[in-house]
Steps between C-alpha positions, in 0.01 A plus 500: 500500500596820664257785443788756446649312198448716194318331194598603150328402178654399169518862361650621831775256475567580133511886558720437805744315282478738198488832676598460864506879550128498446464355852584755744619355845430686831787707626545270792494166318211252530206620691488224753710174537303194426606342829764533768790285413621279797794279586456281811785308653481257800736423768433268796425819721323731268371601160673792309292696255607746244225687313546751220279816548689774315386855495282449819542700819578301809196633676269377213604130553307276737614149608258279698584172650221278623623150599631350181359764268720805396327775309687793340321809376645802325298821415643676209460877456673661220455852419681751285581835642451837333733795545366850541492697183516192281232397252383146558507315171456153616428337838497142586388365840409167632377362819441133599599229723640151457500223746635148522414224759656166549515225760815361645531140641549608864356771724698821528606649832353856477700643792843408353411598130691789344449703190741739315447697178806610306547603125161385396535147671303392805716256712296291755643265757214274629617260772314180531282462805647232721264262669525489879725234652323159507333437829435161645141458635439317823233244454233504776 
């Protein structure tokens, strides 16, 4: 089970259904996503990966490829700003990181891999590493 999953008891469920306004949500939605949602497609030449990481700056996303293992990590820094002369009535901030690792069936060619981040979606193109041409050995 994921450690970021919220647990609620019987009374919490009851009051949430009866008086939903009693539970105040953060201004920015949920504090941290439970996990990075990923779609992986395979072609004969490469894997194409689309990962949802909304609200995260491009510089706060890390992608590591080590052989067959792909690791995605996103650091989330959400902070409300205060204008000068304004009285702060409520402030909600959260910081944290989510990561996800998975193994693909074939090694990835790191030199030809590409990453692009657009509208909260990380697009990865991960070409399969091609084995060298078969070579016939001379028997001595």
